[in-house]
All heavy atoms as TSV, in Angstrom:
chain	resi	resn	atom	element	x	y	z
A	1	GLY	N	N	76.631	95.323	164.152
A	1	GLY	CA	C	75.685	95.201	163.037
A	1	GLY	C	C	75.815	93.906	162.350
A	1	GLY	O	O	76.756	93.080	162.628
A	2	THR	N	N	75.024	93.798	161.308
A	2	THR	CA	C	75.052	92.622	160.568
A	2	THR	C	C	76.251	92.629	159.610
A	2	THR	O	O	76.471	93.570	158.846
A	2	THR	CB	C	73.693	92.438	159.732
A	2	THR	OG1	O	72.572	92.508	160.684
A	2	THR	CG2	C	73.627	91.208	158.946
A	3	PRO	N	N	77.012	91.549	159.512
A	3	PRO	CA	C	77.981	91.400	158.459
A	3	PRO	C	C	77.521	91.469	157.067
A	3	PRO	O	O	76.437	91.009	156.807
A	3	PRO	CB	C	78.641	90.142	158.849
A	3	PRO	CG	C	78.385	89.718	160.184
A	3	PRO	CD	C	76.954	90.393	160.321
A	4	VAL	N	N	78.193	92.243	156.108
A	4	VAL	CA	C	77.735	92.269	154.816
A	4	VAL	C	C	78.918	92.001	153.880
A	4	VAL	O	O	80.055	92.021	154.229
A	4	VAL	CB	C	77.158	93.724	154.445
A	4	VAL	CG1	C	75.931	93.971	155.229
A	4	VAL	CG2	C	78.253	94.736	154.527
A	5	VAL	N	N	78.656	91.621	152.514
A	5	VAL	CA	C	79.551	91.502	151.539
A	5	VAL	C	C	79.306	92.640	150.678
A	5	VAL	O	O	78.099	93.015	150.358
A	5	VAL	CB	C	79.462	90.216	150.714
A	5	VAL	CG1	C	80.222	90.180	149.411
A	5	VAL	CG2	C	79.590	88.959	151.621
A	6	ARG	N	N	80.406	93.452	150.300
A	6	ARG	CA	C	80.256	94.634	149.437
A	6	ARG	C	C	81.123	94.403	148.165
A	6	ARG	O	O	82.279	94.044	148.405
A	6	ARG	CB	C	80.675	95.910	150.253
A	6	ARG	CG	C	80.663	97.075	149.427
A	6	ARG	CD	C	81.031	98.205	150.221
A	6	ARG	NE	N	80.981	99.495	149.356
A	6	ARG	CZ	C	82.130	100.194	149.107
A	6	ARG	NH1	N	83.253	99.865	149.750
A	6	ARG	NH2	N	82.049	101.278	148.498
A	7	LEU	N	N	80.432	94.421	146.975
A	7	LEU	CA	C	81.153	94.240	145.904
A	7	LEU	C	C	81.003	95.519	144.988
A	7	LEU	O	O	79.976	96.057	144.811
A	7	LEU	CB	C	80.502	93.161	144.954
A	7	LEU	CG	C	81.036	92.876	143.563
A	7	LEU	CD1	C	82.456	92.394	143.552
A	7	LEU	CD2	C	80.151	91.836	142.868
A	8	GLN	N	N	82.101	96.057	144.539
A	8	GLN	CA	C	82.089	97.299	143.712
A	8	GLN	C	C	82.816	96.945	142.428
A	8	GLN	O	O	83.932	96.478	142.363
A	8	GLN	CB	C	82.789	98.416	144.591
A	8	GLN	CG	C	82.697	99.715	143.781
A	8	GLN	CD	C	83.194	100.782	144.729
A	8	GLN	OE1	O	84.366	100.940	144.956
A	8	GLN	NE2	N	82.140	101.561	145.198
A	9	VAL	N	N	82.179	97.319	141.394
A	9	VAL	CA	C	82.741	97.140	140.009
A	9	VAL	C	C	82.786	98.534	139.262
A	9	VAL	O	O	81.726	99.234	139.281
A	9	VAL	CB	C	81.923	96.181	139.177
A	9	VAL	CG1	C	82.480	95.964	137.786
A	9	VAL	CG2	C	81.999	94.786	139.980
A	10	ALA	N	N	83.873	98.856	138.816
A	10	ALA	CA	C	83.998	100.265	137.968
A	10	ALA	C	C	84.396	99.907	136.602
A	10	ALA	O	O	85.325	99.071	136.349
A	10	ALA	CB	C	84.955	101.080	138.743
A	11	ASP	N	N	83.833	100.664	135.671
A	11	ASP	CA	C	84.221	100.512	134.202
A	11	ASP	C	C	84.582	101.828	133.769
A	11	ASP	O	O	84.330	102.907	134.371
A	11	ASP	CB	C	83.201	99.781	133.416
A	11	ASP	CG	C	82.008	100.674	133.002
A	11	ASP	OD1	O	82.021	101.809	133.316
A	11	ASP	OD2	O	80.990	100.166	132.567
A	12	ASP	N	N	85.244	101.913	132.593
A	12	ASP	CA	C	85.582	103.248	132.130
A	12	ASP	C	C	84.861	103.453	130.750
A	12	ASP	O	O	85.375	104.147	129.819
A	12	ASP	CB	C	87.199	103.413	131.827
A	12	ASP	CG	C	87.693	102.239	130.866
A	12	ASP	OD1	O	86.891	101.377	130.451
A	12	ASP	OD2	O	88.885	102.199	130.701
A	13	GLY	N	N	83.630	102.988	130.666
A	13	GLY	CA	C	82.821	103.078	129.375
A	13	GLY	C	C	82.258	104.477	129.316
A	13	GLY	O	O	82.677	105.424	129.951
A	14	ARG	N	N	81.059	104.591	128.597
A	14	ARG	CA	C	80.567	105.866	128.354
A	14	ARG	C	C	79.622	106.333	129.415
A	14	ARG	O	O	79.127	107.485	129.476
A	14	ARG	CB	C	79.673	105.738	127.026
A	14	ARG	CG	C	78.545	104.828	127.085
A	14	ARG	CD	C	77.858	104.829	125.894
A	14	ARG	NE	N	76.733	103.887	125.889
A	14	ARG	CZ	C	75.755	103.702	125.105
A	14	ARG	NH1	N	75.611	104.531	124.186
A	14	ARG	NH2	N	74.823	102.790	125.292
A	15	GLY	N	N	79.433	105.534	130.454
A	15	GLY	CA	C	78.619	105.832	131.565
A	15	GLY	C	C	77.034	105.730	131.341
A	15	GLY	O	O	76.623	105.153	130.315
A	16	LEU	N	N	76.320	106.225	132.347
A	16	LEU	CA	C	74.834	106.127	132.213
A	16	LEU	C	C	74.244	107.486	132.123
A	16	LEU	O	O	74.852	108.357	132.519
A	16	LEU	CB	C	74.306	105.449	133.434
A	16	LEU	CG	C	74.699	104.024	133.680
A	16	LEU	CD1	C	74.353	103.583	135.147
A	16	LEU	CD2	C	74.082	102.982	132.688
A	17	PRO	N	N	73.149	107.639	131.318
A	17	PRO	CA	C	72.473	108.937	131.177
A	17	PRO	C	C	72.127	109.540	132.517
A	17	PRO	O	O	71.758	108.791	133.524
A	17	PRO	CB	C	71.258	108.641	130.285
A	17	PRO	CG	C	71.412	107.285	129.746
A	17	PRO	CD	C	72.423	106.569	130.723
A	18	SER	N	N	72.455	110.904	132.578
A	18	SER	CA	C	72.106	111.525	133.911
A	18	SER	C	C	70.694	111.507	134.203
A	18	SER	O	O	69.824	111.592	133.442
A	18	SER	CB	C	72.575	113.039	133.759
A	18	SER	OG	O	72.294	113.681	134.991
A	19	GLY	N	N	70.472	111.203	135.545
A	19	GLY	CA	C	69.079	111.092	135.992
A	19	GLY	C	C	68.251	109.937	135.614
A	19	GLY	O	O	67.131	109.717	135.930
A	20	SER	N	N	68.860	108.958	134.923
A	20	SER	CA	C	68.172	107.740	134.545
A	20	SER	C	C	68.255	106.594	135.593
A	20	SER	O	O	69.140	106.726	136.468
A	20	SER	CB	C	68.638	107.281	133.319
A	20	SER	OG	O	69.938	106.491	133.498
A	21	GLN	N	N	67.431	105.725	135.544
A	21	GLN	CA	C	67.397	104.522	136.446
A	21	GLN	C	C	68.057	103.468	135.480
A	21	GLN	O	O	67.376	102.884	134.532
A	21	GLN	CB	C	65.979	104.100	136.884
A	21	GLN	CG	C	65.520	105.134	137.906
A	21	GLN	CD	C	64.156	104.645	138.406
A	21	GLN	OE1	O	63.414	103.920	137.757
A	21	GLN	NE2	N	63.749	105.158	139.513
A	22	PRO	N	N	69.238	103.066	135.533
A	22	PRO	CA	C	69.954	102.211	134.764
A	22	PRO	C	C	69.319	100.769	134.588
A	22	PRO	O	O	69.487	100.149	133.525
A	22	PRO	CB	C	71.363	102.061	135.312
A	22	PRO	CG	C	71.207	102.532	136.739
A	22	PRO	CD	C	70.090	103.448	136.688
A	23	TYR	N	N	68.587	100.483	135.608
A	23	TYR	CA	C	67.919	99.111	135.360
A	23	TYR	C	C	66.460	99.125	134.814
A	23	TYR	O	O	65.826	98.071	134.755
A	23	TYR	CB	C	67.836	98.455	136.826
A	23	TYR	CG	C	67.244	99.388	137.865
A	23	TYR	CD1	C	65.939	99.700	138.057
A	23	TYR	CD2	C	68.231	100.039	138.724
A	23	TYR	CE1	C	65.435	100.510	138.967
A	23	TYR	CE2	C	67.700	100.961	139.632
A	23	TYR	CZ	C	66.428	101.222	139.867
A	23	TYR	OH	O	65.889	102.176	140.702
A	24	ALA	N	N	66.117	100.404	134.439
A	24	ALA	CA	C	64.767	100.506	133.908
A	24	ALA	C	C	64.674	100.621	132.351
A	24	ALA	O	O	63.698	100.262	131.786
A	24	ALA	CB	C	64.044	101.689	134.534
A	25	ASP	N	N	65.678	101.086	131.689
A	25	ASP	CA	C	65.545	101.446	130.241
A	25	ASP	C	C	66.312	100.474	129.419
A	25	ASP	O	O	67.279	100.839	128.551
A	25	ASP	CB	C	66.267	102.945	130.127
A	25	ASP	CG	C	65.457	103.969	130.852
A	25	ASP	OD1	O	64.242	103.843	130.949
A	25	ASP	OD2	O	66.026	104.878	131.325
A	26	GLY	N	N	65.853	99.253	129.463
A	26	GLY	CA	C	66.425	98.152	128.511
A	26	GLY	C	C	67.702	97.652	128.942
A	26	GLY	O	O	68.274	96.835	128.219
A	27	HIS	N	N	68.198	97.958	130.056
A	27	HIS	CA	C	69.437	97.383	130.579
A	27	HIS	C	C	69.105	96.118	131.327
A	27	HIS	O	O	69.154	96.024	132.567
A	27	HIS	CB	C	70.191	98.354	131.449
A	27	HIS	CG	C	70.598	99.649	130.672
A	27	HIS	ND1	N	71.721	99.702	129.883
A	27	HIS	CD2	C	70.013	100.873	130.604
A	27	HIS	CE1	C	71.829	100.828	129.410
A	27	HIS	NE2	N	70.797	101.575	129.840
A	28	LEU	N	N	68.876	95.028	130.595
A	28	LEU	CA	C	68.392	93.796	131.222
A	28	LEU	C	C	69.352	93.223	132.298
A	28	LEU	O	O	68.963	92.780	133.303
A	28	LEU	CB	C	68.072	92.716	130.090
A	28	LEU	CG	C	67.466	91.449	130.696
A	28	LEU	CD1	C	66.133	91.633	131.405
A	28	LEU	CD2	C	67.284	90.498	129.588
A	29	GLY	N	N	70.698	93.227	131.966
A	29	GLY	CA	C	71.651	92.715	132.860
A	29	GLY	C	C	71.637	93.453	134.221
A	29	GLY	O	O	71.750	92.875	135.321
A	30	LEU	N	N	71.509	94.799	134.090
A	30	LEU	CA	C	71.592	95.574	135.298
A	30	LEU	C	C	70.260	95.426	136.113
A	30	LEU	O	O	70.268	95.336	137.309
A	30	LEU	CB	C	71.657	97.025	134.978
A	30	LEU	CG	C	73.061	97.531	134.366
A	30	LEU	CD1	C	73.111	98.849	134.088
A	30	LEU	CD2	C	74.113	97.099	135.302
A	31	ARG	N	N	69.059	95.225	135.463
A	31	ARG	CA	C	67.862	94.909	136.105
A	31	ARG	C	C	67.971	93.517	136.872
A	31	ARG	O	O	67.531	93.414	137.943
A	31	ARG	CB	C	66.784	94.932	135.095
A	31	ARG	CG	C	65.371	94.658	135.832
A	31	ARG	CD	C	64.178	94.749	134.802
A	31	ARG	NE	N	64.274	95.702	133.848
A	31	ARG	CZ	C	63.594	95.821	132.764
A	31	ARG	NH1	N	62.691	94.889	132.582
A	31	ARG	NH2	N	63.822	96.701	131.876
A	32	LEU	N	N	68.604	92.512	136.125
A	32	LEU	CA	C	68.670	91.232	136.654
A	32	LEU	C	C	69.523	91.180	137.931
A	32	LEU	O	O	69.335	90.636	138.920
A	32	LEU	CB	C	69.098	90.238	135.823
A	32	LEU	CG	C	68.240	89.905	134.611
A	32	LEU	CD1	C	68.883	89.089	133.545
A	32	LEU	CD2	C	66.928	89.233	135.094
A	33	LEU	N	N	70.624	92.049	137.854
A	33	LEU	CA	C	71.670	92.228	139.007
A	33	LEU	C	C	70.834	92.912	140.122
A	33	LEU	O	O	70.903	92.341	141.282
A	33	LEU	CB	C	72.758	92.949	138.537
A	33	LEU	CG	C	73.687	93.442	139.670
A	33	LEU	CD1	C	74.415	92.322	140.369
A	33	LEU	CD2	C	74.531	94.595	139.186
A	34	ARG	N	N	70.129	93.914	139.908
A	34	ARG	CA	C	69.414	94.684	140.888
A	34	ARG	C	C	68.358	93.723	141.668
A	34	ARG	O	O	68.259	93.607	142.813
A	34	ARG	CB	C	68.763	95.868	140.470
A	34	ARG	CG	C	67.945	96.541	141.379
A	34	ARG	CD	C	67.098	97.830	140.678
A	34	ARG	NE	N	66.090	98.275	141.549
A	34	ARG	CZ	C	64.934	97.939	141.543
A	34	ARG	NH1	N	64.499	96.888	140.743
A	34	ARG	NH2	N	63.961	98.513	142.457
A	35	ASP	N	N	67.617	93.009	140.859
A	35	ASP	CA	C	66.546	92.182	141.297
A	35	ASP	C	C	67.094	91.045	142.209
A	35	ASP	O	O	66.556	90.692	143.206
A	35	ASP	CB	C	65.762	91.547	140.293
A	35	ASP	CG	C	64.802	92.417	139.608
A	35	ASP	OD1	O	64.667	93.679	140.050
A	35	ASP	OD2	O	64.214	92.194	138.539
A	36	ARG	N	N	68.288	90.480	141.764
A	36	ARG	CA	C	68.837	89.356	142.526
A	36	ARG	C	C	69.320	89.845	143.788
A	36	ARG	O	O	69.238	89.149	144.894
A	36	ARG	CB	C	70.017	88.744	141.648
A	36	ARG	CG	C	70.658	87.654	142.359
A	36	ARG	CD	C	69.837	86.452	142.599
A	36	ARG	NE	N	70.356	85.273	143.171
A	36	ARG	CZ	C	70.006	84.778	144.327
A	36	ARG	NH1	N	68.874	84.986	144.798
A	36	ARG	NH2	N	70.714	83.756	144.839
A	37	VAL	N	N	70.065	91.063	143.930
A	37	VAL	CA	C	70.511	91.571	145.115
A	37	VAL	C	C	69.414	91.955	146.098
A	37	VAL	O	O	69.435	91.587	147.261
A	37	VAL	CB	C	71.438	92.792	144.900
A	37	VAL	CG1	C	71.850	93.373	146.075
A	37	VAL	CG2	C	72.704	92.323	144.095
A	38	ILE	N	N	68.313	92.474	145.599
A	38	ILE	CA	C	67.184	92.827	146.421
A	38	ILE	C	C	66.565	91.517	146.926
A	38	ILE	O	O	66.152	91.434	148.133
A	38	ILE	CB	C	66.156	93.685	145.556
A	38	ILE	CG1	C	66.734	95.103	145.397
A	38	ILE	CG2	C	64.767	93.746	146.288
A	38	ILE	CD1	C	65.956	95.975	144.458
A	39	ASP	N	N	66.456	90.418	146.163
A	39	ASP	CA	C	66.051	89.138	146.636
A	39	ASP	C	C	66.712	88.646	147.828
A	39	ASP	O	O	66.334	87.926	148.593
A	39	ASP	CB	C	65.983	88.121	145.482
A	39	ASP	CG	C	64.983	88.411	144.500
A	39	ASP	OD1	O	63.987	89.236	144.755
A	39	ASP	OD2	O	64.997	87.817	143.463
A	40	MET	N	N	68.026	89.065	147.958
A	40	MET	CA	C	68.917	88.601	149.054
A	40	MET	C	C	68.920	89.706	150.167
A	40	MET	O	O	69.909	89.745	150.959
A	40	MET	CB	C	70.306	88.393	148.491
A	40	MET	CG	C	70.347	87.195	147.579
A	40	MET	SD	S	71.959	86.598	146.980
A	40	MET	CE	C	72.626	88.055	146.249
A	41	ASP	N	N	67.976	90.578	150.090
A	41	ASP	CA	C	67.911	91.642	151.110
A	41	ASP	C	C	68.985	92.642	151.138
A	41	ASP	O	O	69.353	93.350	152.126
A	41	ASP	CB	C	67.683	91.142	152.605
A	41	ASP	CG	C	66.339	90.385	152.713
A	41	ASP	OD1	O	65.382	90.709	152.124
A	41	ASP	OD2	O	66.469	89.257	153.502
A	42	GLY	N	N	69.605	92.794	149.908
A	42	GLY	CA	C	70.668	93.842	149.815
A	42	GLY	C	C	70.176	95.063	148.998
A	42	GLY	O	O	69.092	95.172	148.718
A	43	HIS	N	N	71.202	95.838	148.573
A	43	HIS	CA	C	70.888	96.993	147.726
A	43	HIS	C	C	72.132	97.259	146.741
A	43	HIS	O	O	73.164	96.775	146.982
A	43	HIS	CB	C	70.475	98.128	148.543
A	43	HIS	CG	C	71.622	98.838	149.248
A	43	HIS	ND1	N	72.109	98.449	150.576
A	43	HIS	CD2	C	72.557	99.815	148.949
A	43	HIS	CE1	C	73.050	99.183	150.952
A	43	HIS	NE2	N	73.291	100.099	149.979
A	44	VAL	N	N	71.659	97.907	145.760
A	44	VAL	CA	C	72.578	98.144	144.684
A	44	VAL	C	C	72.643	99.675	144.493
A	44	VAL	O	O	71.557	100.373	144.374
A	44	VAL	CB	C	72.117	97.484	143.335
A	44	VAL	CG1	C	73.161	97.813	142.249
A	44	VAL	CG2	C	72.164	96.048	143.457
A	45	GLU	N	N	73.731	100.281	144.218
A	45	GLU	CA	C	73.933	101.767	143.922
A	45	GLU	C	C	74.658	101.816	142.502
A	45	GLU	O	O	75.655	101.100	142.329
A	45	GLU	CB	C	74.719	102.408	144.936
A	45	GLU	CG	C	74.043	102.529	146.262
A	45	GLU	CD	C	74.879	103.157	147.285
A	45	GLU	OE1	O	75.670	103.984	146.968
A	45	GLU	OE2	O	74.704	102.849	148.481
A	46	PHE	N	N	74.192	102.768	141.699
A	46	PHE	CA	C	74.838	103.009	140.452
A	46	PHE	C	C	75.332	104.551	140.466
A	46	PHE	O	O	74.472	105.420	140.875
A	46	PHE	CB	C	73.918	102.949	139.225
A	46	PHE	CG	C	73.333	101.524	139.048
A	46	PHE	CD1	C	72.237	101.095	139.794
A	46	PHE	CD2	C	73.967	100.561	138.373
A	46	PHE	CE1	C	71.648	99.807	139.588
A	46	PHE	CE2	C	73.524	99.286	138.135
A	46	PHE	CZ	C	72.299	98.887	138.740
A	47	SER	N	N	76.585	104.707	140.225
A	47	SER	CA	C	77.059	106.145	140.339
A	47	SER	C	C	78.077	106.419	139.154
A	47	SER	O	O	78.747	105.427	138.723
A	47	SER	CB	C	77.685	106.370	141.640
A	47	SER	OG	O	78.688	105.449	142.024
A	48	PRO	N	N	78.289	107.572	138.711
A	48	PRO	CA	C	79.320	107.856	137.776
A	48	PRO	C	C	80.694	107.758	138.274
A	48	PRO	O	O	81.001	107.877	139.485
A	48	PRO	CB	C	78.947	109.363	137.444
A	48	PRO	CG	C	78.292	109.947	138.653
A	48	PRO	CD	C	77.581	108.817	139.153
A	49	ARG	N	N	81.609	107.404	137.410
A	49	ARG	CA	C	82.940	107.218	137.794
A	49	ARG	C	C	83.758	108.398	137.378
A	49	ARG	O	O	83.578	108.915	136.276
A	49	ARG	CB	C	83.546	105.972	137.133
A	49	ARG	CG	C	85.072	105.609	137.379
A	49	ARG	CD	C	85.403	104.405	136.673
A	49	ARG	NE	N	86.864	104.336	136.678
A	49	ARG	CZ	C	87.735	104.833	135.635
A	49	ARG	NH1	N	87.118	105.406	134.635
A	49	ARG	NH2	N	89.046	104.614	135.786
A	50	ASP	N	N	84.616	108.965	138.281
A	50	ASP	CA	C	85.350	110.104	137.747
A	50	ASP	C	C	86.257	109.641	136.553
A	50	ASP	O	O	86.857	108.629	136.416
A	50	ASP	CB	C	86.397	110.441	138.763
A	50	ASP	CG	C	85.763	111.034	140.110
A	50	ASP	OD1	O	84.569	111.573	139.991
A	50	ASP	OD2	O	86.409	111.235	141.167
A	51	GLY	N	N	86.172	110.541	135.521
A	51	GLY	CA	C	86.950	110.254	134.298
A	51	GLY	C	C	86.088	109.553	133.271
A	51	GLY	O	O	86.554	109.084	132.188
A	52	GLY	N	N	84.882	109.136	133.594
A	52	GLY	CA	C	83.895	108.448	132.761
A	52	GLY	C	C	83.697	107.139	133.175
A	52	GLY	O	O	84.445	106.473	133.900
A	53	GLY	N	N	82.574	106.507	132.766
A	53	GLY	CA	C	82.180	105.316	133.199
A	53	GLY	C	C	81.220	105.153	134.355
A	53	GLY	O	O	80.646	106.182	134.711
A	54	THR	N	N	81.073	104.013	134.936
A	54	THR	CA	C	80.070	103.819	135.986
A	54	THR	C	C	80.638	102.968	137.115
A	54	THR	O	O	81.545	102.116	136.838
A	54	THR	CB	C	78.732	103.047	135.417
A	54	THR	OG1	O	78.256	103.824	134.322
A	54	THR	CG2	C	77.793	102.843	136.451
A	55	ILE	N	N	80.122	103.169	138.247
A	55	ILE	CA	C	80.455	102.378	139.423
A	55	ILE	C	C	79.259	101.678	139.868
A	55	ILE	O	O	78.182	102.363	140.091
A	55	ILE	CB	C	81.201	103.144	140.626
A	55	ILE	CG1	C	82.437	103.851	140.152
A	55	ILE	CG2	C	81.359	102.322	141.746
A	55	ILE	CD1	C	83.019	104.783	141.243
A	56	VAL	N	N	79.224	100.433	140.014
A	56	VAL	CA	C	78.151	99.698	140.595
A	56	VAL	C	C	78.525	99.037	141.860
A	56	VAL	O	O	79.545	98.340	141.882
A	56	VAL	CB	C	77.636	98.453	139.686
A	56	VAL	CG1	C	76.478	97.819	140.179
A	56	VAL	CG2	C	77.273	99.062	138.185
A	57	THR	N	N	77.750	99.289	142.991
A	57	THR	CA	C	78.147	98.752	144.288
A	57	THR	C	C	76.942	97.937	144.807
A	57	THR	O	O	75.825	98.551	144.897
A	57	THR	CB	C	78.431	99.916	145.236
A	57	THR	OG1	O	79.482	100.830	144.824
A	57	THR	CG2	C	78.875	99.314	146.603
A	58	ALA	N	N	77.174	96.721	145.086
A	58	ALA	CA	C	76.211	95.806	145.706
A	58	ALA	C	C	76.568	95.566	147.108
A	58	ALA	O	O	77.653	95.136	147.378
A	58	ALA	CB	C	76.036	94.609	144.814
A	59	THR	N	N	75.637	95.673	148.040
A	59	THR	CA	C	75.825	95.344	149.352
A	59	THR	C	C	74.765	94.235	149.833
A	59	THR	O	O	73.551	94.538	149.676
A	59	THR	CB	C	75.741	96.605	150.304
A	59	THR	OG1	O	76.659	97.517	149.802
A	59	THR	CG2	C	76.080	96.247	151.751
A	60	ILE	N	N	75.328	93.203	150.251
A	60	ILE	CA	C	74.441	91.901	150.570
A	60	ILE	C	C	74.692	91.478	152.039
A	60	ILE	O	O	75.859	91.252	152.370
A	60	ILE	CB	C	74.584	90.818	149.632
A	60	ILE	CG1	C	74.442	91.422	148.218
A	60	ILE	CG2	C	73.743	89.668	149.919
A	60	ILE	CD1	C	74.951	90.496	147.125
A	61	PRO	N	N	73.646	91.433	152.888
A	61	PRO	CA	C	73.930	90.806	154.267
A	61	PRO	C	C	74.287	89.306	154.168
A	61	PRO	O	O	73.866	88.624	153.221
A	61	PRO	CB	C	72.600	91.000	154.919
A	61	PRO	CG	C	71.614	91.284	153.926
A	61	PRO	CD	C	72.311	91.746	152.751
A	62	VAL	N	N	75.172	88.946	155.089
A	62	VAL	CA	C	75.696	87.581	155.112
A	62	VAL	C	C	74.753	86.734	156.108
A	62	VAL	O	O	74.820	87.063	157.313
A	62	VAL	CB	C	77.148	87.429	155.562
A	62	VAL	CG1	C	77.519	86.064	155.791
A	62	VAL	CG2	C	77.975	88.301	154.730
A	63	PRO	N	N	73.894	85.931	155.623
A	63	PRO	CA	C	73.008	85.109	156.381
A	63	PRO	C	C	73.653	84.316	157.385
A	63	PRO	O	O	74.634	83.632	157.108
A	63	PRO	CB	C	72.078	84.265	155.450
A	63	PRO	CG	C	72.855	84.308	154.195
A	63	PRO	CD	C	73.835	85.395	154.169
A	64	GLY	N	N	73.311	84.244	158.698
A	64	GLY	CA	C	73.844	83.439	159.692
A	64	GLY	C	C	75.153	83.880	160.248
A	64	GLY	O	O	75.753	83.214	161.108
A	65	ALA	N	N	75.719	84.942	159.725
A	65	ALA	CA	C	77.043	85.442	160.214
A	65	ALA	C	C	76.700	86.255	161.547
A	65	ALA	O	O	75.864	87.114	161.444
A	65	ALA	CB	C	77.743	86.155	159.170
A	66	HIS	N	N	77.689	86.192	162.594
A	66	HIS	CA	C	77.638	87.002	163.747
A	66	HIS	C	C	78.845	87.581	164.077
A	66	HIS	O	O	79.778	87.005	163.931
A	66	HIS	CB	C	76.924	86.211	164.866
A	66	HIS	CG	C	75.628	85.610	164.649
A	66	HIS	ND1	N	74.574	86.388	164.642
A	66	HIS	CD2	C	75.234	84.444	164.203
A	66	HIS	CE1	C	73.425	85.731	164.248
A	66	HIS	NE2	N	73.890	84.457	164.168
């Protein structure tokens, strides 16, 4: 398969509202992150963190790597 870079960031904040799209409701930073990763043919996932907070996982293909 194509090599990828996977970056995962977890925080212990208040988390995101259930069922929301975190990049749609005024979260400009998350929207910019999502758009940039998509521009690089990657994808971003937002999920709740056990104990509170959020986990953001970005997966981006490495161009030219074999």
